[in-house]
N, CA, C and O of each residue as an XYZ file, in Angstrom:
948
protein
N      15.036      4.548      2.960
C      13.694      4.154      3.583
C      14.303      5.175      4.958
O      13.410      5.823      5.503
N      15.102      5.277      5.284
C      16.427      6.600      5.888
C      15.367      8.154      5.499
O      14.637      8.794      6.256
N      15.637      8.331      4.228
C      14.866      9.357      3.454
C      13.709      9.525      3.953
O      13.409     10.537      4.586
N      12.639      8.215      3.651
C      11.462      8.737      3.884
C      10.854      8.999      5.489
O       9.874      9.566      5.974
N      11.955      8.290      5.963
C      11.372      8.706      7.739
C      11.887     10.114      7.490
O      10.991     10.944      7.642
N      13.228     10.703      7.106
C      13.108     11.858      7.421
C      12.331     12.765      7.297
O      11.926     13.688      8.003
N      12.116     12.304      6.047
C      10.821     13.627      5.310
C       9.475     13.910      5.988
O       8.762     14.886      6.219
N       9.470     12.003      6.285
C       7.864     12.196      7.337
C       7.741     13.030      8.437
O       6.726     13.632      8.788
N       9.465     13.031      9.263
C       9.549     13.603      9.890
C       9.596     15.398     10.427
O       9.266     16.029     11.431
N      10.230     15.702      9.048
C      10.049     16.936      8.610
C       7.997     17.818      8.405
O       7.290     18.734      8.824
N       8.008     16.750      7.555
C       6.034     16.960      7.320
C       4.948     16.909      8.921
O       3.914     17.469      9.287
N       5.681     16.142      9.368
C       5.255     16.077     10.885
C       5.484     17.186     11.382
O       4.562     17.511     12.130
N       6.400     18.040     11.315
C       7.136     19.011     12.119
C       5.735     19.983     11.098
O       4.579     20.036     11.520
N       5.961     20.326     10.418
C       5.464     21.075      9.072
C       3.665     21.261      9.369
O       2.975     22.264      9.187
N       3.306     20.057      9.824
C       1.472     19.947     10.278
C       1.658     20.959     11.478
O       0.877     21.910     11.442
N       2.694     20.927     12.705
C       2.119     21.363     14.021
C       2.871     23.169     14.028
O       2.996     23.888     15.019
N       3.264     23.496     12.581
C       3.633     24.712     12.732
C       2.563     25.383     12.179
O       2.460     26.578     12.458
N       1.774     24.894     11.483
C       0.519     25.411     11.025
C      -0.584     25.008     11.973
O      -0.801     24.105     12.782
N      -1.389     26.461     11.345
C      -2.518     26.594     12.271
C      -3.880     25.814     12.255
O      -4.632     25.598     13.206
N      -3.997     25.489     11.097
C      -4.759     24.263     10.009
C      -4.783     22.872     11.020
O      -5.820     22.326     11.397
N      -3.794     22.561     11.266
C      -3.666     21.196     12.151
C      -4.684     21.294     13.192
O      -5.714     20.648     13.386
N      -4.010     22.491     13.957
C      -4.950     22.908     15.356
C      -6.327     22.741     15.295
O      -7.066     21.907     15.820
N      -6.575     23.838     14.441
C      -8.096     23.568     13.820
C      -8.804     22.627     13.452
O     -10.025     22.507     13.546
N      -8.089     21.977     13.048
C      -8.852     20.336     12.590
C      -9.209     19.902     14.061
O     -10.297     19.722     14.609
N      -7.789     19.788     14.552
C      -8.242     19.187     15.870
C      -9.135     19.622     16.975
O      -9.358     18.776     17.841
N      -9.658     20.729     17.092
C     -10.054     21.058     17.840
C     -11.611     20.917     17.532
O     -12.571     20.786     18.291
N     -11.502     20.999     15.984
C     -13.345     21.003     15.238
C     -13.249     19.568     15.504
O     -14.348     19.162     15.881
N     -12.202     18.459     15.451
C     -12.771     17.174     15.210
C     -13.050     16.697     16.730
O     -13.698     15.663     16.896
N     -12.610     17.372     17.759
C     -12.959     16.689     19.077
C     -13.944     17.583     20.269
O     -14.354     17.253     21.381
N     -14.121     19.060     19.329
C     -15.545     19.358     19.794
C     -17.142     18.679     19.228
O     -18.126     18.452     19.932
N     -16.998     18.475     17.828
C     -17.866     17.979     17.449
C     -17.693     16.472     17.827
O     -18.861     16.098     17.941
N     -17.005     15.554     18.049
C     -17.166     14.095     18.211
C     -17.494     14.542     19.760
O     -18.714     14.527     19.929
N     -17.003     14.810     20.568
C     -17.416     15.702     21.758
C     -18.926     15.865     22.116
O     -19.588     15.537     23.101
N     -19.172     16.395     21.131
C     -20.843     16.820     21.185
C     -22.134     15.865     20.826
O     -23.204     15.859     21.435
N     -21.860     15.251     19.958
C     -22.203     13.871     19.723
C     -22.444     12.509     20.830
O     -23.415     11.852     21.207
N     -21.073     12.519     21.074
C     -20.896     11.815     21.975
C     -21.926     11.888     23.006
O     -22.787     11.019     23.143
N     -21.811     13.128     23.864
C     -23.047     13.402     24.800
C     -23.671     13.480     24.278
O     -23.632     14.393     25.102
N     -24.509     13.532     23.532
C     -25.769     13.811     22.867
C     -25.933     12.432     22.810
O     -26.860     12.345     23.614
N     -25.740     11.407     22.490
C     -25.963      9.965     22.634
C     -25.806      9.499     23.101
O     -26.134      8.350     22.805
N     -25.031      9.732     24.592
C     -24.734      7.977     25.281
C     -24.681      8.804     27.261
O     -24.610      8.106     28.273
N     -24.747     10.445     27.255
C     -24.662     10.804     28.028
C     -26.326     11.184     29.495
O     -26.475     11.500     30.675
N     -27.045     10.885     28.408
C     -28.371     10.834     28.581
C     -29.302      9.470     28.651
O     -29.231      8.706     27.688
N     -30.136      9.150     29.709
C     -30.524      7.930     29.846
C     -31.514      7.722     28.644
O     -31.908      8.796     28.187
N     -31.970      6.706     28.076
C     -30.998      5.373     28.262
C     -29.795      5.334     27.703
O     -29.574      5.829     26.598
N     -28.731      4.622     28.563
C     -27.853      4.325     28.473
C     -27.538      3.281     27.589
O     -28.096      2.217     27.861
N     -26.631      3.285     26.381
C     -26.534      1.653     25.482
C     -25.078      1.719     25.525
O     -24.713      2.855     25.220
N     -24.152      0.970     25.774
C     -23.183      0.669     25.910
C     -22.753      0.291     25.032
O     -22.700     -0.924     25.218
N     -22.151      0.627     23.587
C     -22.132      0.439     22.155
C     -21.188      1.692     21.845
O     -21.388      2.905     21.919
N     -20.054      0.906     21.461
C     -18.978      2.116     20.589
C     -19.400      1.986     19.347
O     -18.897      2.885     18.673
N     -20.105      1.277     18.697
C     -20.576      1.544     16.994
C     -21.262      2.668     16.326
O     -21.520      2.715     15.123
N     -21.524      3.529     17.167
C     -22.017      4.697     16.994
C     -21.317      5.533     17.025
O     -21.515      6.549     16.358
N     -19.811      5.311     18.154
C     -18.822      6.174     18.293
C     -18.431      6.142     17.061
O     -18.135      7.231     16.570
N     -18.317      4.962     16.236
C     -17.278      4.488     14.879
C     -17.952      5.437     13.558
O     -17.371      5.968     12.611
N     -19.278      5.409     13.887
C     -20.126      6.055     12.780
C     -20.032      7.632     12.918
O     -19.886      8.241     11.858
N     -20.105      8.455     14.223
C     -19.573      9.518     14.072
C     -18.444     10.016     13.485
O     -18.337     10.812     12.552
N     -17.441      9.341     14.273
C     -16.212     10.058     13.965
C     -15.751     10.019     12.857
O     -15.223     11.019     12.370
N     -15.851      8.748     12.133
C     -15.567      8.267     10.691
C     -16.387      9.527      9.586
O     -15.945      9.949      8.517
N     -17.570      9.877     10.213
C     -17.969     10.948      9.346
C     -17.162     11.978      9.333
O     -16.715     12.426      8.277
N     -16.813     12.590     10.770
C     -16.254     13.788     10.994
C     -14.931     13.936     10.022
O     -14.459     14.937      9.484
N     -14.418     12.246      9.997
C     -13.391     11.804      9.142
C     -13.476     13.079      7.371
O     -12.741     13.894      6.815
N     -14.913     12.451      7.162
C     -15.103     13.155      5.531
C     -14.641     14.621      5.596
O     -14.047     15.128      4.645
N     -14.886     15.223      6.599
C     -14.755     16.965      6.764
C     -13.347     17.061      7.063
O     -12.624     17.892      6.514
N     -12.975     16.295      7.852
C     -10.911     16.481      8.194
C     -10.037     16.568      7.665
O      -9.243     17.479      7.431
N     -10.164     15.082      7.306
C      -9.215     14.732      6.057
C      -9.036     15.867      5.310
O      -8.159     16.662      5.647
N      -9.877     16.119      4.136
C      -9.615     17.380      3.262
C      -8.767     18.741      4.123
O      -7.856     19.376      3.590
N      -9.082     18.907      4.985
C      -8.449     19.997      5.669
C      -7.042     19.921      5.928
O      -6.304     20.906      5.921
N      -6.562     18.381      6.225
C      -5.271     17.671      7.134
C      -4.346     17.943      5.643
O      -3.439     18.740      5.402
N      -4.969     16.985      4.862
C      -3.967     16.855      3.493
C      -4.019     18.099      2.278
O      -2.942     18.047      1.683
N      -4.641     18.879      1.870
C      -4.559     19.877      1.019
C      -3.496     20.688      1.279
O      -3.447     21.795      0.743
N      -2.631     20.315      2.018
C      -1.505     21.624      2.164
C      -0.338     20.833      1.599
O       0.653     21.301      1.038
N      -0.644     19.425      1.864
C       0.871     18.270      1.751
C       1.638     18.157      0.210
O       2.736     17.605      0.141
N       1.108     18.610     -0.776
C       1.620     18.613     -1.523
C       1.599     19.939     -2.533
O       2.561     20.372     -3.167
N       0.255     20.460     -2.511
C      -0.185     21.933     -2.943
C       0.815     22.881     -2.497
O       1.722     23.370     -3.171
N       0.503     23.104     -1.131
C       1.777     23.808     -0.684
C       3.372     24.016     -1.385
O       4.169     24.953     -1.416
N       3.363     22.877     -1.818
C       5.028     22.531     -2.014
C       4.768     23.314     -3.683
O       5.403     24.288     -4.086
N       3.806     22.668     -4.361
C       3.946     23.791     -5.751
C       3.395     25.229     -5.463
O       4.409     25.919     -5.360
N       2.593     25.811     -5.330
C       1.929     26.890     -4.769
C       3.662     27.598     -4.474
O       3.975     28.378     -5.372
N       4.690     27.425     -3.434
C       5.512     28.267     -3.127
C       6.767     27.660     -4.387
O       7.956     27.957     -4.267
N       6.462     27.156     -5.064
C       7.549     26.617     -5.954
C       8.695     25.528     -5.818
O       9.468     25.069     -6.659
N       8.518     25.251     -4.329
C       9.526     24.040     -3.804
C       9.735     22.940     -3.695
O      10.555     22.394     -2.958
N       8.650     22.263     -4.784
C       8.399     21.401     -5.773
C       9.471     20.534     -6.345
O       9.840     19.362     -6.279
N       9.943     22.130     -7.192
C      11.161     21.813     -8.253
C      12.090     21.264     -7.233
O      12.596     20.205     -7.605
N      12.512     21.720     -5.907
C      13.536     21.743     -5.138
C      13.488     20.413     -4.929
O      14.533     19.767     -5.014
N      12.266     19.781     -4.622
C      11.909     18.344     -4.261
C      12.254     17.541     -4.988
O      12.811     16.515     -4.596
N      12.008     17.803     -6.262
C      11.833     16.766     -7.509
C      13.280     17.023     -8.153
O      13.536     16.315     -9.128
N      14.137     17.820     -7.797
C      15.848     17.511     -7.722
C      16.330     16.947     -6.838
O      17.360     16.346     -7.142
N      15.965     16.860     -5.648
C      16.648     16.535     -4.628
C      17.067     14.883     -4.579
O      16.483     14.035     -5.254
N      18.225     14.585     -3.621
C      18.336     12.739     -3.835
C      17.062     11.956     -3.702
O      16.855     10.940     -4.366
N      16.311     12.392     -2.933
C      15.228     11.509     -2.916
C      14.202     11.589     -4.077
O      13.942     12.483     -4.882
N      13.627     10.123     -3.846
C      12.455      9.575     -5.146
C      11.349     10.338     -4.764
O      11.076     10.727     -3.629
N      10.507     10.589     -6.193
C       9.227     10.903     -5.639
C       8.827      9.915     -5.146
O       7.777     10.368     -4.691
N       8.829      8.721     -4.819
C       7.900      7.662     -4.196
C       8.720      7.874     -2.943
O       7.870      7.625     -2.088
N       9.722      8.146     -2.347
C       9.961      8.640     -0.861
C       9.928      9.693     -0.273
O      10.010      9.896      0.938
N       9.783     10.544     -1.275
C       8.953     11.882     -1.062
C       6.963     11.559     -0.219
O       6.372     11.676      0.854
N       6.751     11.174     -1.472
C       4.927     10.786     -1.623
C       4.696      9.869     -0.149
O       3.649      9.888      0.498
N       5.642      9.256      0.126
C       5.463      8.128      1.027
C       5.673      8.897      2.411
O       5.026      8.727      3.444
N       7.058     10.057      2.121
C       7.295     10.680      3.781
C       5.867     11.209      4.308
O       5.273     10.823      5.315
N       5.487     12.131      3.436
C       3.931     12.621      3.416
C       3.133     12.471      3.855
O       2.519     13.180      4.652
N       2.754     10.712      3.127
C       1.944     10.211      3.487
C       1.633      9.547      5.160
O       0.705      9.512      5.968
N       3.351      8.979      5.023
C       3.059      8.606      6.553
C       3.283      9.634      7.748
O       3.050      9.329      8.918
N       3.775     10.928      7.332
C       3.127     12.231      8.158
C       1.600     12.376      8.030
O       1.069     12.831      9.043
N       0.932     12.142      7.193
C      -0.684     12.416      7.424
C      -1.026     11.037      8.420
O      -1.943     10.880      9.226
N      -0.175     10.334      8.120
C      -0.848      8.557      8.688
C      -0.568      9.125     10.458
O      -1.419      8.939     11.328
N       0.246      9.549     10.618
C       0.631      9.364     12.387
C      -0.455     10.554     12.937
O      -1.182     10.319     13.902
N      -0.486     11.890     12.199
C      -1.715     12.595     12.467
C      -3.195     11.794     12.435
O      -3.707     11.751     13.554
N      -3.872     11.240     11.517
C      -5.235     10.202     11.915
C      -4.617      9.418     12.931
O      -5.287      9.174     13.934
N      -3.522      9.008     12.851
C      -3.334      7.915     14.183
C      -3.776      8.844     15.437
O      -4.641      8.387     16.184
N      -3.256     10.059     15.694
C      -3.411     10.656     16.791
C      -4.763     11.007     17.268
O      -5.146     11.270     18.408
N      -5.494     10.944     15.991
C      -6.991     11.239     16.208
C      -7.456      9.962     16.583
O      -8.557     10.082     17.120
N      -7.145      8.991     16.537
C      -8.131      7.590     16.175
C      -7.911      7.209     18.028
O      -8.765      6.739     18.780
N      -6.254      7.668     18.415
C      -6.060      7.263     19.571
C      -6.724      8.413     20.781
O      -6.971      8.332     21.985
N      -6.815      9.187     20.031
C      -7.677     10.330     20.901
C      -8.362     10.528     20.811
O      -8.698     11.705     20.936
N      -9.219      9.557     20.507
C     -10.914      9.362     20.883
C     -11.112      7.759     21.259
O     -12.142      7.098     21.397
N      -9.729      7.404     21.367
C     -10.395      6.431     22.969
C     -11.537      6.411     24.432
O     -12.289      5.665     25.059
N     -10.853      8.222     24.379
C     -11.660      8.732     25.607
C     -13.298      8.272     25.301
O     -14.019      7.993     26.259
N     -13.616      8.237     24.446
C     -15.148      7.636     24.458
C     -15.267      6.650     25.145
O     -15.705      6.673     26.295
N     -14.866      5.564     24.493
C     -15.068      4.171     25.269
C     -14.898      4.040     26.411
O     -15.647      3.390     27.140
N     -13.831      4.665     26.791
C     -13.381      4.558     28.468
C     -14.202      5.175     29.299
O     -14.375      4.686     30.416
N     -15.072      6.736     28.803
C     -16.033      7.357     29.686
C     -16.956      5.681     29.184
O     -16.911      4.752     29.990
N     -17.361      5.587     28.468
C     -18.617      4.840     28.255
C     -18.543      3.752     28.846
O     -19.510      3.077     29.201
N     -17.115      3.426     29.040
C     -17.286      1.683     30.157
C     -17.381      1.906     31.546
O     -16.872      1.102     32.327
N     -18.011      2.968     31.960
C     -18.462      3.212     33.311
C     -19.948      2.524     33.354
O     -20.277      1.746     34.249
N     -20.696      2.862     32.406
C     -21.985      2.093     32.501
C     -21.972      0.996     32.289
O     -23.105      0.575     32.522
N     -21.355      0.239     31.974
C     -21.453     -1.040     31.610
C     -19.915     -1.836     30.992
O     -18.894     -1.326     30.531
N     -20.196     -2.904     31.164
C     -19.338     -4.022     30.165
C     -19.630     -3.856     28.556
O     -20.712     -4.000     27.987
N     -18.178     -3.464     27.902
C     -18.134     -3.318     26.516
C     -17.546     -4.256     26.015
O     -16.738     -4.765     26.792
N     -17.614     -4.828     24.792
C     -17.745     -5.899     24.088
C     -16.044     -5.831     23.426
O     -16.179     -5.221     22.365
N     -15.112     -6.053     23.532
C     -14.203     -5.873     23.641
C     -13.262     -5.955     22.275
O     -12.351     -5.217     21.901
N     -14.115     -7.712     21.395
C     -13.487     -7.582     20.575
C     -14.591     -6.506     19.186
O     -14.195     -6.485     18.020
N     -15.441     -6.005     19.459
C     -15.790     -5.307     18.510
C     -15.888     -3.924     18.803
O     -16.520     -3.158     18.076
N     -15.203     -3.505     19.992
C     -14.392     -2.428     20.150
C     -12.784     -2.032     19.672
O     -12.157     -1.001     19.431
N     -12.507     -3.597     19.692
C     -11.091     -2.939     18.864
C     -10.889     -3.672     17.618
O      -9.730     -3.620     17.208
N     -11.663     -4.302     16.951
C     -12.173     -4.373     15.535
C     -12.636     -2.983     15.067
O     -12.238     -2.377     14.073
N     -13.338     -2.684     15.760
C     -14.062     -1.078     15.157
C     -13.031     -0.215     15.087
O     -12.957      0.519     14.101
N     -11.910     -0.136     16.263
C     -10.860      1.010     16.196
C      -9.856      1.012     14.792
O      -9.318      1.881     14.106
N      -9.956     -0.879     14.785
C      -8.958     -0.806     13.384
C      -9.808     -0.565     12.412
O      -9.477      0.524     11.944
N     -10.736     -0.983     11.840
C     -11.795     -0.275     10.940
C     -11.472      0.971     10.875
O     -11.106      1.377      9.772
N     -11.511      1.987     12.086
C     -11.571      3.404     11.719
C      -9.923      3.643     11.364
O      -9.954      4.451     10.435
N      -9.213      3.486     11.511
C      -7.923      3.768     11.207
C      -8.055      3.374      9.600
O      -8.218      4.021      8.566
N      -7.932      2.275      9.864
C      -7.984      1.416      7.929
C      -8.422      2.053      7.115
O      -7.840      2.083      6.031
N      -9.763      2.899      7.342
C     -10.407      3.755      6.744
C     -10.267      5.265      7.107
O     -11.111      6.025      6.632
N      -9.176      5.831      7.992
C      -9.192      6.997      7.554
C      -8.197      7.242      7.139
O      -7.936      8.388      6.772
N      -6.965      5.829      7.033
C      -6.094      6.091      6.300
C      -6.076      5.520      4.824
O      -5.047      5.082      4.309
N      -7.091      5.555      4.299
C      -7.904      5.252      3.610
C      -8.101      6.468      2.725
O      -7.801      6.647      1.544
N      -8.567      7.095      3.436
C      -9.010      8.973      2.748
C      -7.695      9.339      3.115
O      -7.118      9.674      2.081
N      -6.927      9.438      4.115
C      -5.917     10.516      3.725
C      -5.344     10.083      2.139
O      -5.190     10.936      1.265
N      -5.104      8.851      1.959
C      -4.605      8.460      0.875
C      -5.262      9.076     -0.380
O      -4.548      9.416     -1.323
N      -6.402      9.206     -0.411
C      -7.557     10.187     -1.587
C      -6.904     11.255     -1.349
O      -6.327     11.745     -2.320
N      -6.764     12.029      0.126
C      -6.547     13.397      0.171
C      -5.207     13.573     -0.282
O      -4.934     14.664     -0.784
N      -4.380     12.761     -0.204
C      -3.018     13.049     -0.674
C      -2.685     13.010     -1.910
O      -1.494     13.253     -2.105
N      -3.490     12.728     -3.079
C      -4.236     12.489     -4.315
C      -4.457     13.698     -5.036
O      -3.966     14.310     -5.985
N      -5.499     13.816     -4.117
C      -5.978     15.099     -4.255
C      -4.919     16.437     -4.511
O      -4.770     17.136     -5.513
N      -4.223     16.484     -3.105
C      -3.430     17.695     -2.833
C      -2.251     17.713     -4.106
O      -1.526     18.684     -4.321
N      -2.225     16.514     -4.842
C      -1.203     16.478     -5.654
C      -1.747     17.050     -7.103
O      -1.178     17.065     -8.194
N      -2.899     17.460     -6.762
C      -3.477     18.051     -8.452
C      -3.489     19.597     -8.579
O      -3.553     20.262     -9.614
N      -3.436     19.888     -7.689
C      -3.249     21.512     -7.879
C      -2.591     22.526     -7.012
O      -2.765     22.504     -5.794
N      -1.833     23.425     -7.601
C      -1.269     24.667     -6.588
C      -1.891     25.032     -5.615
O      -1.211     25.509     -4.707
N      -3.189     24.967     -5.444
C      -4.546     25.977     -4.616
C      -4.722     25.086     -4.034
O      -5.057     24.026     -4.562
N      -4.473     25.302     -2.174
C      -4.984     24.404     -1.414
C      -6.437     24.123     -1.688
O      -6.774     22.960     -1.912
N      -7.563     25.357     -1.687
C      -8.850     25.204     -1.320
C      -9.010     23.924     -2.289
O      -9.243     22.800     -1.846
N      -8.807     24.318     -4.145
C      -9.116     23.592     -4.973
C      -8.661     22.225     -4.373
O      -9.556     21.390     -4.504
N      -7.684     21.799     -3.833
C      -7.390     20.313     -3.719
C      -8.567     19.709     -2.262
O      -9.240     18.710     -2.008
N      -8.264     20.967     -1.658
C      -9.430     20.758     -0.391
C     -10.976     20.128     -0.943
O     -11.539     19.134     -0.484
N     -11.355     20.817     -1.806
C     -12.597     20.627     -2.375
C     -12.428     19.456     -2.949
O     -13.077     18.550     -2.427
N     -11.476     19.047     -4.254
C     -11.564     17.993     -5.187
C     -11.280     16.619     -3.788
O     -11.601     15.508     -4.209
N     -10.759     16.613     -2.315
C     -10.471     15.791     -1.997
C     -11.629     15.211     -1.080
O     -11.615     14.052     -0.667
N     -12.789     16.268     -0.758
C     -14.105     15.849     -0.208
C     -14.903     15.238     -1.131
O     -15.793     14.493     -0.721
N     -14.725     15.445     -2.509
C     -15.621     15.561     -3.929
C     -15.409     13.796     -4.075
O     -16.327     13.007     -4.301
N     -13.935     13.434     -3.878
C     -13.763     12.276     -4.086
C     -13.735     11.337     -2.402
O     -13.549     10.120     -2.373
N     -13.875     11.871     -1.589
C     -14.034     11.304     -0.620
C     -15.852     10.976     -0.396
O     -16.388      9.912     -0.084
N     -16.331     11.989     -0.617
C     -17.741     11.692     -0.736
C     -18.426     10.885     -1.926
O     -19.646     10.817     -2.079
N     -17.843     10.515     -2.433
C     -18.105     10.041     -3.618
C     -17.509      8.376     -3.365
O     -18.054      7.577     -4.126
N     -16.685      7.886     -2.602
C     -16.770      6.871     -2.449
C     -17.353      6.080     -0.802
O     -17.344      4.980     -0.250
N     -17.867      7.642     -0.526
C     -18.352      7.539      0.727
C     -19.843      6.848      0.037
O     -20.103      5.690      0.365
N     -20.495      7.345     -0.611
C     -21.853      7.294     -1.392
C     -21.962      6.160     -2.203
O     -23.063      5.701     -2.505
N     -21.295      5.851     -2.440
C     -21.170      5.062     -3.881
C     -22.582      3.464     -3.635
O     -23.276      2.951     -4.512
N     -22.506      3.063     -1.866
C     -23.187      1.842     -2.041
C     -24.406      2.372     -1.766
O     -25.340      1.571     -1.788
N     -24.686      3.680     -1.474
C     -26.259      3.970     -1.470
C     -26.470      4.516     -2.799
O     -27.647      4.693     -3.115
N     -25.640      4.795     -3.575
C     -26.029      4.570     -5.414
C     -26.142      3.541     -6.079
O     -26.762      3.420     -7.136
N     -25.265      2.346     -5.222
C     -25.885      1.206     -5.387
C     -27.419      0.600     -5.603
O     -28.062      0.055     -6.501
N     -27.649      1.117     -3.949
C     -28.820      0.327     -3.814
C     -29.614      1.062     -4.521
O     -30.521      0.453     -5.088
N     -29.537      2.538     -4.711
C     -30.636      3.152     -6.166
C     -30.806      2.317     -6.900
O     -31.762      1.542     -6.894
N     -30.065      2.334     -7.523
C     -29.800      1.684     -9.216
C     -30.786     -0.094     -8.938
O     -31.862     -0.409     -9.446
N     -29.889     -0.951     -7.955
C     -30.446     -2.705     -7.796
C     -29.495     -3.426     -8.593
O     -28.466     -2.900     -9.016
N     -29.801     -4.554     -8.795
C     -29.315     -5.332     -9.365
C     -27.964     -5.497     -9.101
O     -27.425     -5.229     -8.027
N     -27.179     -6.138    -10.530
C     -25.831     -6.456    -10.311
C     -25.334     -5.387    -10.014
O     -24.769     -5.552     -8.933
N     -25.206     -4.284    -10.386
C     -24.537     -2.820    -10.263
C     -24.571     -2.848     -8.634
O     -23.443     -3.058     -8.189
N     -25.517     -2.700     -7.678
C     -25.369     -2.511     -6.555
C     -24.271     -3.409     -5.875
O     -23.529     -2.773     -5.126
N     -24.004     -4.809     -5.983
C     -22.964     -5.725     -6.116
C     -21.996     -5.254     -6.175
O     -21.276     -5.140     -5.183
N     -21.645     -4.797     -7.443
C     -20.231     -4.057     -7.998
C     -19.770     -2.991     -7.629
O     -18.586     -2.655     -7.608
N     -20.744     -2.366     -7.299
C     -20.816     -0.494     -6.346
C     -19.921     -0.785     -4.861
O     -18.841     -0.553     -4.318
N     -21.015     -1.351     -4.698
C     -21.021     -2.202     -3.329
C     -19.411     -2.747     -2.754
O     -19.072     -2.600     -1.579
N     -18.607     -3.328     -3.707
C     -17.262     -3.928     -3.330
C     -16.612     -2.420     -3.210
O     -15.491     -2.652     -2.756
N     -16.744     -0.823     -3.399
C     -15.423      0.368     -3.442
C     -16.240      0.541     -2.859
O     -17.200      0.455     -3.625
N     -16.618      0.783     -1.782
C     -17.290      1.451     -0.258
C     -16.782      1.050      0.573
O     -16.751     -0.107      0.993
N     -16.181      2.198      1.027
C     -14.865      2.214      1.761
C     -15.645      2.233      3.451
O     -15.001      1.687      4.348
N     -16.745      2.748      3.730
C     -17.560      2.179      4.372
C     -18.399      1.272      4.635
O     -18.497      1.002      5.831
N     -19.036      0.711      3.935
C     -19.580     -1.157      4.039
C     -18.596     -1.747      4.104
O     -18.772     -2.877      4.560
N     -17.245     -1.436      3.767
C     -16.297     -2.751      4.299
C     -15.713     -2.795      5.387
O     -14.797     -3.591      5.590
N     -16.237     -1.754      6.476
C     -16.220     -2.015      8.120
C     -17.076     -2.572      8.315
O     -17.233     -2.498      9.533
N     -17.909     -3.210      7.857
C     -19.661     -3.741      8.306
C     -18.971     -4.971      9.166
O     -19.467     -5.176     10.274
N     -17.853     -5.820      8.744
C     -17.645     -7.010      9.114
C     -16.973     -6.559     10.583
O     -17.186     -7.198     11.614
N     -16.198     -5.458     10.526
C     -15.104     -5.315     11.863
C     -16.574     -4.645     12.578
O     -17.301     -5.621     12.763
N     -17.040     -3.832     12.882
C     -18.556     -3.526     13.369
C     -18.959     -4.661     14.342
O     -19.200     -4.434     15.527
N     -19.013     -5.744     13.853
C     -19.403     -7.190     14.375
C     -18.549     -7.736     14.594
O     -18.728     -8.953     14.642
N     -16.894     -7.144     14.902
C     -16.138     -8.066     15.848
C     -15.439     -9.019     15.047
O     -15.046    -10.079     15.533
N     -15.230     -8.665     13.675
C     -15.165    -10.097     12.863
C     -13.766     -9.562     11.793
O     -13.776     -8.824     10.807
N     -12.852    -10.147     12.345
C     -11.611     -9.718     11.092
C     -11.496    -10.329     10.175
O     -10.501    -11.043     10.305
N     -12.124    -10.520      8.956
C     -11.831    -10.723      7.593
C     -11.017     -9.759      6.504
O     -11.134     -8.608      6.084
N      -9.925    -11.148      6.240
C      -8.599    -10.472      5.576
C      -9.154     -9.822      4.179
O      -8.267     -9.054      3.806
N     -10.060     -9.802      3.400
C     -10.096     -9.898      2.075
C     -10.889     -8.071      2.737
O     -11.144     -7.313      1.802
N     -11.195     -7.532      4.098
C     -11.421     -6.176      4.071
C     -10.160     -5.805      3.920
O      -9.994     -5.129      2.905
N      -9.574     -5.921      4.309
C      -7.956     -5.147      5.201
C      -7.494     -5.059      3.697
O      -7.461     -3.991      3.086
N      -7.133     -6.297      3.141
C      -6.966     -6.166      1.417
C      -7.006     -4.861      0.926
O      -6.118     -4.100      0.540
N      -8.411     -4.741      1.035
C      -9.250     -3.691      0.652
C      -8.443     -2.376      0.807
O      -8.320     -1.561     -0.107
N      -8.008     -2.265      1.807
C      -7.802     -0.762      2.803
C      -6.786     -0.687      2.292
O      -6.501      0.419      1.834
N      -5.695     -1.913      2.122
C      -4.470     -1.600      1.703
C      -4.330     -1.372      0.483
O      -3.460     -0.571      0.138
N      -5.237     -2.085     -0.591
C      -5.242     -1.787     -2.047
C      -5.886     -0.690     -2.523
O      -5.574     -0.160     -3.589
N      -6.639     -0.361     -1.916
C      -7.145      1.274     -1.951
C      -5.964      2.282     -1.237
O      -5.937      3.459     -1.597
N      -5.271      1.935     -0.512
C      -4.441      2.994     -0.367
C      -3.274      2.858     -1.273
O      -2.683      3.916     -1.492
N      -2.926      2.063     -1.704
C      -1.312      1.471     -2.230
C      -1.702      2.572     -3.544
O      -0.930      3.435     -3.962
N      -3.434      2.237     -4.196
C      -3.802      2.789     -5.428
C      -3.237      4.418     -5.540
O      -2.359      4.915     -6.246
N      -4.262      5.074     -4.391
C      -4.612      6.815     -4.516
C      -2.730      6.949     -4.272
O      -2.341      7.832     -5.037
N      -1.447      6.305     -3.406
C      -0.571      6.409     -3.297
C       0.439      6.620     -4.334
O       1.204      7.581     -4.419
N       0.354      5.615     -5.108
C       0.787      4.984     -6.213
C       0.451      6.133     -7.823
O       1.144      6.527     -8.761
N      -1.199      6.324     -7.329
C      -1.732      7.526     -8.028
C      -1.143      8.461     -7.868
O      -1.310      9.174     -8.858
N      -0.053      9.248     -6.662
C       0.083     10.603     -6.386
C       1.538     10.464     -7.135
O       1.609     11.225     -8.101
N       2.694      9.685     -6.920
C       3.385      9.809     -7.029
C       3.589      9.518     -8.744
O       4.600      9.880     -9.345
N       2.355      8.748     -9.440
C       2.228      9.384    -10.979
C       1.908     10.850    -11.590
O       2.326     11.309    -12.653
N       1.188     11.369    -10.785
C       0.986     12.719    -11.102
C       2.397     13.652    -10.893
O       2.702     14.498    -11.734
N       3.299     13.383     -9.571
C       4.433     14.449     -9.822
C       5.249     13.646    -10.518
O       6.192     14.437    -10.542
N       5.570     12.903    -10.985
C       6.358     12.128    -11.853
C       6.245     12.912    -13.265
O       7.239     13.399    -13.803
N       4.905     12.993    -13.835
C       4.282     13.577    -14.839
C       4.935     15.285    -15.017
O       5.472     15.663    -16.058
N       4.734     16.266    -13.652
C       5.107     16.841    -13.295
C       6.965     17.306    -13.582
O       7.306     18.179    -14.380
N       7.697     16.688    -12.937
C       9.154     16.530    -13.144
C       9.093     16.167    -14.470
O       9.913     17.021    -14.809
N       8.745     15.481    -15.780
C       8.899     15.526    -17.250
C       8.524     16.858    -17.850
O       9.411     17.280    -18.592
N       7.498     17.624    -17.749
C       7.189     19.130    -17.873
C       8.159     19.778    -18.508
O       8.072     20.992    -18.694
């Protein structure tokens, strides 16, 4: 655990040595601020945090590939992966450390976006169960997307390829419920269970369903394990 935390700290420092992280943060808050002002700062005022959730999670679709594309691909590109793979730390510790760093960055974005409900509270009383459950969903959804981005980063030594692969995978899981609606029947229900957005519906009603929490935790674990397996294969080549 100590090695994992040390790796996470080192990776977190690398985030803020890179201009990509600052560009991603700037893009996030400029776009989120624009949509917030367009929706809420002009009458009629609707004191509802759910549109904020929709806006921010949609921005995640573009931000997450930017924030995760260098996690592993940078090591592969510079050849430092060989040093990592032969270090005393296990592959699992390396991957989890990198994921924890990405998770902290994502948490900073979620916490920073609390400025919007704070501004909104000046116009009326917020529904606090809906607010906090929506933000829990925002964090879980973002964490799941970070896991997908980490996996995509392990597939290629080229950051751009990893970013595009991450975006494509996220777009698939984002739109899979719409695909089910198009097909209809039992396929609709089956595909809907894998929708990372659809699973947030109960949270946005202020309802905590542990089945939805378990879905996100399992989803994260699957993609972290897949990332570990990809690197394990690279080790034995």
